[in-house]
C-alpha positions as CSV (number, residue, x, y, z in Angstrom):
1,M,162.2,127.2,-153.5
2,L,165.3,126.1,-150.5
3,V,165.1,123.6,-149.0
4,P,165.7,123.7,-144.9
5,A,168.4,120.8,-144.3
6,I,170.8,118.8,-141.7
7,D,173.9,116.5,-141.6
8,L,173.5,115.0,-138.0
9,G,177.8,114.1,-138.0
10,G,179.2,112.8,-134.7
11,T,181.0,115.9,-134.3
12,Y,178.8,118.4,-135.9
13,I,175.6,119.6,-136.6
14,K,175.2,121.3,-140.0
15,G,172.4,122.6,-141.8
16,A,171.7,125.3,-144.4
17,L,169.3,125.9,-146.7
18,V,169.4,124.2,-150.5
19,S,168.9,125.2,-154.4
20,P,167.3,123.2,-156.5
21,A,170.5,123.5,-158.5
22,G,172.5,122.0,-154.7
23,A,174.1,125.3,-154.2
24,V,174.0,126.3,-150.1
25,S,172.9,129.1,-148.0
26,F,172.6,130.1,-145.1
27,P,174.9,127.1,-143.3
28,R,175.4,126.8,-139.3
29,T,177.5,124.6,-137.8
30,V,176.2,123.6,-133.9
31,P,178.6,120.9,-132.0
32,T,176.8,117.6,-131.2
33,R,178.5,116.4,-127.7
34,P,176.8,113.4,-127.8
35,G,178.1,113.1,-124.2
36,D,175.2,115.4,-123.1
37,G,172.7,112.9,-123.7
38,H,169.5,112.5,-125.9
39,Q,167.2,115.2,-124.6
40,A,170.3,118.1,-124.5
41,L,171.3,116.7,-128.8
42,A,167.4,116.4,-129.5
43,E,167.2,120.3,-128.3
44,R,170.4,121.1,-130.7
45,L,168.6,119.6,-133.6
46,I,165.0,121.3,-133.0
47,E,166.4,124.7,-132.4
48,L,168.6,124.4,-136.0
49,G,165.5,122.9,-137.4
50,R,163.5,125.6,-136.4
51,L,165.6,128.2,-137.4
52,L,166.1,126.7,-141.0
53,V,162.3,126.4,-141.5
54,N,161.7,130.0,-140.3
55,Q,164.3,130.4,-142.4
56,A,163.0,128.9,-145.7
57,A,159.3,130.2,-145.0
58,L,161.5,133.3,-144.7
59,V,163.5,133.7,-148.1
60,N,160.0,131.3,-150.0
61,R,157.1,133.4,-149.1
62,S,155.4,130.1,-147.6
63,A,156.4,127.4,-145.3
64,P,158.3,124.2,-146.4
65,Q,156.7,121.5,-146.8
66,V,159.0,119.2,-145.5
67,I,163.1,119.0,-143.7
68,G,165.4,117.0,-144.3
69,V,167.4,115.9,-141.8
70,A,170.5,112.6,-142.7
71,V,171.2,111.1,-139.8
72,P,174.0,108.0,-138.9
73,G,174.2,104.0,-138.3
74,L,171.2,101.9,-139.3
75,V,168.5,104.0,-139.9
76,D,164.5,102.7,-140.5
77,T,164.1,105.2,-142.8
78,E,160.3,105.1,-143.4
79,R,159.8,104.9,-140.1
80,G,162.3,107.7,-139.1
81,V,164.0,105.5,-136.4
82,V,167.2,105.1,-136.2
83,R,167.7,101.0,-135.0
84,Q,171.1,101.5,-133.4
85,A,173.9,104.6,-133.8
86,A,176.9,103.3,-131.2
87,N,178.6,107.0,-131.8
88,L,175.3,108.6,-130.1
89,G,173.9,106.4,-127.9
90,W,170.7,105.9,-129.9
91,A,169.3,102.2,-129.9
92,D,165.3,102.5,-131.7
93,Y,165.1,106.1,-131.3
94,P,162.3,107.7,-133.6
95,V,164.2,111.1,-134.4
96,G,161.5,111.7,-137.3
97,Q,158.7,111.7,-134.9
98,I,160.6,113.5,-132.3
99,L,161.9,116.2,-134.7
100,T,158.0,116.3,-136.4
101,E,156.4,117.3,-133.5
102,A,158.9,120.0,-131.8
103,I,159.2,121.8,-134.9
104,G,155.9,121.6,-136.5
105,C,157.2,120.8,-140.0
106,P,157.2,117.3,-141.3
107,V,161.1,115.8,-140.9
108,A,161.8,113.3,-143.9
109,I,165.0,110.7,-142.9
110,G,167.7,110.1,-144.5
111,H,171.2,107.9,-144.3
112,D,174.4,110.3,-143.8
113,V,176.4,108.9,-146.2
114,T,173.7,107.6,-148.9
115,Q,172.4,111.0,-148.5
116,A,176.0,112.2,-149.4
117,A,177.2,109.8,-152.2
118,L,173.1,110.5,-153.8
119,A,174.2,114.5,-153.7
120,E,178.0,113.5,-155.3
121,H,176.1,111.7,-158.1
122,R,173.4,114.0,-158.9
123,F,175.4,117.5,-158.4
124,G,179.6,116.7,-157.0
125,A,182.8,114.0,-158.0
126,A,180.5,110.9,-159.0
127,A,178.3,112.7,-162.2
128,G,177.7,110.6,-165.5
129,A,179.2,107.2,-163.7
130,E,176.7,104.7,-164.4
131,L,178.4,102.6,-161.3
132,A,180.6,104.9,-158.2
133,I,181.9,104.1,-154.9
134,V,181.7,107.0,-152.5
135,A,183.2,106.7,-149.5
136,P,183.6,109.1,-147.1
137,I,186.7,108.7,-144.6
138,G,186.6,110.9,-141.2
139,T,185.8,109.5,-137.8
140,G,185.0,106.0,-139.3
141,I,184.9,104.7,-142.8
142,A,181.8,103.5,-145.3
143,A,180.5,103.2,-148.3
144,C,177.6,103.7,-150.6
145,V,177.6,102.6,-154.1
146,I,175.3,104.1,-156.5
147,Y,174.0,102.4,-159.7
148,Q,171.8,104.1,-162.3
149,G,171.3,107.1,-159.7
150,Q,170.1,104.6,-156.8
151,A,171.7,103.7,-153.5
152,I,172.5,100.1,-153.4
153,R,171.4,99.2,-149.7
154,G,171.0,96.2,-148.0
155,A,167.6,93.8,-147.1
156,H,167.6,95.6,-143.4
157,G,168.7,98.8,-144.6
158,G,172.6,98.8,-144.1
159,I,175.1,100.2,-146.3
160,V,178.7,99.0,-147.5
161,E,180.6,98.5,-144.2
162,L,183.9,99.2,-145.8
163,G,185.2,100.0,-142.6
164,H,184.8,97.1,-141.0
165,L,186.0,95.6,-143.5
166,P,189.0,92.6,-141.7
167,L,192.4,93.3,-142.6
168,A,195.0,90.7,-142.9
169,G,197.4,90.4,-140.9
170,W,196.0,93.1,-138.3
171,D,193.9,92.4,-135.2
172,L,193.1,95.6,-133.5
173,P,190.1,95.4,-132.0
174,C,187.3,97.1,-133.3
175,G,184.1,99.0,-131.6
176,C,181.9,96.7,-133.7
177,G,182.9,93.5,-132.4
178,G,184.8,92.5,-134.5
179,Q,189.2,93.0,-134.6
180,G,191.4,94.7,-137.5
181,C,189.1,96.4,-139.1
182,V,190.5,98.5,-142.5
183,E,189.3,101.8,-139.9
184,R,190.9,101.2,-136.7
185,V,193.9,101.7,-139.1
186,G,192.9,103.7,-142.3
187,S,190.7,106.5,-140.7
188,A,191.6,110.3,-139.8
189,S,191.3,108.7,-136.2
190,A,192.9,106.0,-136.6
191,I,195.4,107.6,-137.8
192,A,195.9,109.8,-134.8
193,R,195.3,107.8,-132.7
194,R,198.7,105.5,-134.0
195,Y,200.8,108.5,-134.7
196,A,200.3,109.1,-130.7
197,A,200.8,105.8,-129.7
198,L,204.0,104.3,-132.0
199,S,205.0,108.0,-130.7
200,Q,205.2,107.7,-126.2
201,T,206.4,103.7,-127.5
202,A,209.7,105.4,-129.1
203,G,210.0,107.5,-126.4
204,R,209.2,110.7,-128.0
205,T,208.0,113.9,-125.7
206,G,206.4,117.0,-125.7
207,Q,203.5,117.7,-127.9
208,L,201.8,113.9,-129.2
209,D,198.2,115.2,-130.1
210,F,198.0,115.4,-133.0
211,S,195.1,115.6,-136.0
212,A,195.2,113.2,-139.5
213,E,195.5,116.1,-141.6
214,Q,199.2,117.2,-139.2
215,V,200.4,113.8,-139.3
216,A,200.3,113.5,-143.2
217,Q,201.9,117.0,-142.8
218,M,205.1,115.5,-140.6
219,A,205.3,112.1,-142.7
220,E,205.7,114.4,-146.3
221,Q,208.5,116.8,-144.2
222,G,209.7,112.9,-143.7
223,D,208.2,111.9,-140.5
224,E,209.5,108.1,-140.3
225,L,206.9,107.4,-137.8
226,A,204.3,109.1,-139.4
227,R,205.0,108.1,-143.0
228,K,204.6,104.9,-141.2
229,V,200.9,105.3,-140.4
230,W,200.5,107.8,-143.2
231,Q,201.1,104.3,-145.7
232,D,199.4,101.9,-143.3
233,A,196.5,104.2,-143.4
234,I,196.6,103.8,-147.8
235,D,197.6,100.1,-147.3
236,A,194.5,99.1,-145.1
237,I,191.9,101.6,-147.1
238,A,193.7,99.9,-150.9
239,A,192.7,96.4,-149.5
240,G,189.5,97.1,-148.3
241,L,188.4,99.2,-151.5
242,T,190.1,96.4,-153.9
243,T,187.0,94.2,-152.3
244,L,184.4,96.4,-153.6
245,I,186.5,96.8,-157.1
246,T,186.5,93.2,-157.4
247,V,182.6,93.0,-156.0
248,F,181.3,96.3,-157.7
249,D,183.3,96.8,-161.2
250,P,183.0,100.2,-160.5
251,E,183.5,102.8,-163.0
252,R,184.7,105.7,-160.4
253,I,186.1,106.1,-156.5
254,V,185.0,109.4,-154.6
255,I,186.8,109.7,-151.5
256,G,184.9,111.9,-149.2
257,G,185.1,112.6,-145.3
258,G,187.6,114.3,-143.7
259,L,190.7,113.2,-144.9
260,S,189.2,113.4,-149.0
261,Q,190.8,117.3,-147.3
262,S,194.8,116.1,-148.4
263,G,193.9,115.4,-151.6
264,E,197.2,114.1,-154.3
265,Q,199.0,112.7,-151.6
266,L,196.1,110.6,-149.8
267,L,194.9,109.9,-153.6
268,G,198.2,109.1,-156.0
269,P,199.8,106.8,-153.0
270,L,196.2,105.1,-153.2
271,R,195.6,104.6,-156.8
272,R,199.3,103.3,-157.1
273,E,198.3,100.9,-154.2
274,L,195.2,99.9,-155.7
275,A,197.6,99.7,-159.6
276,D,199.5,96.9,-157.9
277,R,196.7,95.1,-155.8
278,L,194.4,95.1,-159.1
279,T,195.3,91.7,-160.5
280,F,192.3,90.8,-163.4
281,Q,190.5,94.0,-162.5
282,V,189.8,97.0,-164.3
283,M,191.5,100.3,-162.6
284,P,188.9,102.7,-161.6
285,Q,188.7,106.3,-161.7
286,V,190.4,107.5,-158.1
287,V,188.9,110.9,-157.2
288,A,188.1,113.3,-154.6
289,T,185.4,114.5,-153.3
290,T,183.8,118.3,-155.4
291,L,180.7,119.0,-152.5
292,G,183.2,118.3,-149.6
293,P,181.6,118.8,-146.4
294,Q,178.2,120.2,-148.2
295,A,177.4,116.7,-149.1
296,G,175.4,115.5,-146.3
297,V,173.1,118.5,-146.3
298,I,172.6,118.6,-149.8
299,G,171.7,114.8,-149.3
300,A,170.0,116.1,-146.6
301,A,167.9,118.1,-148.8
302,M,167.6,115.9,-151.5
303,V,165.3,113.0,-148.9
304,A,163.2,116.3,-148.4
305,G,162.4,116.0,-152.5
306,L,165.0,118.8,-153.6
């Protein structure tokens, strides 16, 4: 039986039908556009949910029992309520109830990073590890610790906020209210933003608005500003991961998110920087996601009973 699932991200909403083996079919992607308001975002989710439920009923020849939806922020999964999702503008938002009533099918809500990590452990790069840390690096940075197949969560439902660990020597203000957070230097959005800012300061003209992927390519080609921004990002990520390695002693770290697409250009220097920082700690395996951008939607299907 194929399970309908939705992964709600800050930039895109991804939906698909997922098989018991973790295979994805009927993939669909629509823009999130949270700036359009709560109602517009809810309507996009509802429209995609109805499409997937109808397709699942057609393929399975019976109506699905539940649709899984993975959402960001501080999430009360039992109640289906997003307590806080700053990027979406949600606070105490009953997304589970809203979608269930509108789609006409029970909706199970999960946390996006947690579900993506569980998917990596079951089907992907974290498989077989007794204790693994899955760290998606994209617009922001987060992490989830998987121990014996279970996600470790805090007393208030929180995950490992890798992106908000403080960096020594940095005072860049962060949206969380802190300063010098890892994701203000190490995230894909930070890489793009810092390259543009440093280029402007250096008096460069012309196009300054580049993606993190483009900055990585320019660094590889010898652009000195790009190399600095890229190395600063690696240093920041390594500093945060060093703390997690010291606390959790993981067997494996899986790097996901958009920045993982840089492959060994990211992973090679990151491994070397971690090795330089670690003293008594055991160096874990550091690998890239094997599920890629499908990890979230596969994880969303898991919250629906996959």
